[in-house]
C-alpha positions in Angstrom: 198.8 37.5 194.5 201.4 39.9 196.1 203.9 36.9 196.5 203.7 36.2 192.5 203.9 39.9 191.8 207.1 40.1 194.0 208.5 37.1 192.3 207.8 38.7 188.7 209.4 42.1 189.9 212.6 40.1 190.8 212.5 38.3 187.6 212.0 41.7 185.6 214.7 43.2 187.8 217.4 40.5 187.1 216.6 41.0 183.4 217.0 44.9 183.8 213.4 45.5 183.5 211.4 47.6 185.9 207.8 46.6 187.3 206.1 49.6 185.8 202.5 50.4 186.7 201.3 49.1 183.3 203.3 45.7 183.6 201.8 45.3 187.1 198.4 45.9 185.9 199.0 43.4 183.2 200.4 40.9 185.7 197.4 41.4 187.9 195.0 40.6 185.2 197.0 37.4 184.2 197.4 36.3 187.7 193.6 36.7 188.4 192.8 34.7 185.4 195.3 31.9 185.4 193.1 29.4 183.8 192.5 32.1 180.8 194.3 32.0 177.3 194.2 35.6 176.3 194.5 37.0 172.8 196.3 40.5 173.1 193.1 42.0 172.3 191.2 40.3 175.1 193.7 41.0 177.5 193.8 44.6 176.7 190.2 45.0 177.1 190.5 43.3 180.8 193.5 45.7 181.7 191.7 48.7 180.4 189.0 48.2 183.2 191.6 48.8 185.9 194.1 51.2 183.7 191.9 52.9 180.8 195.0 54.7 179.9 197.0 51.7 178.8 197.5 51.3 175.1 197.3 48.1 173.0 200.9 48.7 171.9 201.8 48.5 175.6 200.1 45.1 175.8 201.9 43.6 172.8 205.0 44.8 174.0 204.8 43.6 177.5 203.4 40.3 176.1 207.0 39.6 174.2 208.9 40.8 177.2 206.9 38.4 179.6 207.2 35.6 176.7 210.9 35.8 176.5 211.3 35.9 180.3 208.9 32.7 180.6 206.2 34.9 182.4 203.6 33.7 179.8 203.6 31.1 177.3 203.0 32.2 173.7 200.5 29.6 172.1 199.9 29.7 168.5 196.9 27.9 167.4 195.2 27.8 163.8 193.6 31.2 164.4 194.8 34.7 163.2 196.1 35.5 166.5 198.4 34.1 169.2 197.3 33.4 172.9 199.0 34.0 176.0 198.8 31.9 179.4 200.5 32.8 182.5 203.3 30.3 183.4 202.5 28.3 186.6 205.5 26.6 187.9 203.3 24.4 190.3 201.0 23.2 187.4 202.2 20.2 185.7 203.0 20.3 181.6 199.6 20.5 179.9 198.2 20.3 176.5 195.3 21.9 174.6 191.9 20.9 173.1 190.8 23.6 170.7 187.1 23.8 169.5 186.9 24.9 165.8 183.5 26.1 166.4 183.5 28.5 169.4 187.4 28.6 169.9 187.1 27.4 173.4 190.4 26.1 174.7 190.5 23.1 177.2 193.6 22.0 179.0 194.6 18.4 179.9 197.5 16.4 181.1 198.4 13.0 180.1 200.9 10.8 182.2 201.2 8.3 178.9 202.2 11.5 176.8 205.0 12.4 179.5 206.0 8.8 179.4 206.3 8.7 175.8 208.5 11.9 175.5 210.9 10.2 178.2 210.9 7.3 175.9 211.8 9.2 172.8 214.6 11.2 174.9 216.2 8.0 175.6 215.6 6.0 172.4 217.1 8.9 170.4 219.4 10.4 172.8 217.6 13.6 172.4 217.0 16.5 175.1 213.5 17.8 174.9 213.2 21.4 176.0 209.4 21.9 175.5 206.7 20.5 173.3 203.2 21.5 172.4 200.4 19.1 171.6 197.1 20.4 170.3 194.0 18.6 169.4 191.5 20.2 167.1 187.9 19.3 167.0 184.4 20.2 168.6 183.6 20.7 172.3 180.8 18.9 173.8 178.5 21.8 173.6 179.3 22.5 169.8 179.0 18.8 169.1 175.7 18.3 170.8 174.4 21.6 169.2 175.5 20.3 165.8 173.6 17.0 166.3 170.5 19.0 167.0 170.5 21.2 163.9 
């Protein structure tokens, strides 16, 4: 974790931001929960466990900064709020499956989708910078429970 914190501290510094104690605490929670898709409220509750004095506005402000610096991805699903996930440079690009019942978010990668993106770039002379694919439906648990009812 210390190496990642140093990396983010450098990135913040290169963009004229300091690694404040609050930013450090937010990064710690994000790093410790790399696989989690946080809403600002949920992240706030987790950060409060290590820093009870942090405010919700601080969480929102820093998530915006982290999003601009590509420390986190801002994910907009069909819900009323955004989700944020830590950018993991070592992890391949992934997509999301969103359960409409329990709001569980599952990640998946697909080599065929990546090939499709390359084909589109070639066929249309189009440079893709980013893309997001989201499938909405029901996770296995919610689907099974709906069948039982």
